[in-house]
C-alpha positions as CSV (number, residue, x, y, z in Angstrom):
1,M,77.3,59.3,130.5
2,T,73.9,57.7,130.2
3,R,71.2,58.7,127.8
4,P,67.6,58.8,129.0
5,G,65.3,56.1,127.5
6,P,62.1,56.8,125.8
7,S,59.3,58.2,128.0
8,A,56.0,56.6,128.6
9,G,54.5,59.4,126.5
10,A,56.7,58.3,123.5
11,A,55.4,54.7,123.9
12,Q,51.8,55.9,124.0
13,C,52.4,58.0,120.8
14,T,54.0,55.1,119.0
15,G,50.9,53.0,119.9
16,W,48.6,55.7,118.7
17,G,50.6,56.2,115.5
18,A,50.6,52.5,114.7
19,G,46.9,52.1,115.3
20,L,45.9,55.1,113.2
21,A,48.3,54.1,110.4
22,A,46.8,50.6,110.5
23,L,43.3,52.0,110.3
24,V,44.1,54.1,107.2
25,A,46.0,51.2,105.6
26,V,43.0,48.8,106.1
27,C,40.6,51.4,104.6
28,Y,42.9,52.2,101.7
29,Y,43.6,48.6,100.8
30,G,39.9,47.7,101.1
31,F,39.1,50.5,98.7
32,L,41.9,49.4,96.4
33,L,40.8,45.7,96.4
34,T,37.2,46.6,95.9
35,G,38.2,48.6,92.8
36,A,40.3,45.7,91.6
37,F,37.9,42.8,92.1
38,A,34.5,44.5,92.1
39,P,34.7,47.7,90.2
40,Q,30.9,47.6,89.4
41,L,30.3,48.3,93.1
42,L,32.3,51.5,92.9
43,A,30.8,52.6,89.6
44,R,27.2,52.6,90.9
45,P,25.8,56.1,91.5
46,A,25.5,57.0,95.2
47,V,24.0,60.5,95.1
48,G,22.6,61.7,91.9
49,H,25.3,61.0,89.2
50,V,28.2,60.9,91.7
51,P,29.7,57.3,91.9
52,W,30.6,55.5,95.1
53,S,34.3,55.6,94.1
54,F,34.4,59.4,94.3
55,L,32.6,59.5,97.7
56,L,34.8,56.7,99.2
57,G,38.0,58.2,97.8
58,A,37.1,61.6,99.2
59,G,36.2,59.9,102.5
60,L,39.6,58.2,102.5
61,L,41.4,61.5,102.1
62,L,39.3,63.0,104.9
63,L,40.1,60.0,107.1
64,A,43.8,60.4,106.5
65,V,43.7,64.2,107.4
66,L,41.6,63.5,110.5
67,T,43.9,60.7,111.8
68,T,46.9,62.9,111.2
69,G,45.4,65.7,113.2
70,L,44.4,63.4,116.0
71,Y,47.9,62.0,116.1
72,V,49.4,65.5,116.3
73,L,47.0,66.4,119.2
74,V,47.9,63.3,121.1
75,S,51.6,63.7,120.5
76,N,51.7,67.3,121.4
77,A,49.7,66.6,124.6
78,A,52.2,63.9,125.6
79,D,55.1,66.2,124.9
80,D,53.6,68.9,127.0
81,R,53.0,66.5,129.9
82,A,56.6,65.3,129.6
83,E,57.9,68.9,129.8
84,R,55.8,69.7,132.9
85,C,57.1,66.6,134.7
86,A,60.8,67.2,133.8
């Protein structure tokens, strides 16, 4: 008995997942390294009395949520196409 291999949709989702994870990781480590080596940049006020660190941290969280949602959409669309073709 043979097992079917991964579909083309699965390979596409793996590529999307790796790319989105790399994007979030680069942004996160950039934020982390900026805080470690140039904290004065993050301490400056951006809007009123709100520092850049708060805005960039909130943006990083939003980026993670949006990339997760995008991956779910792409993955579900690939699964739906695979079911229609089967």
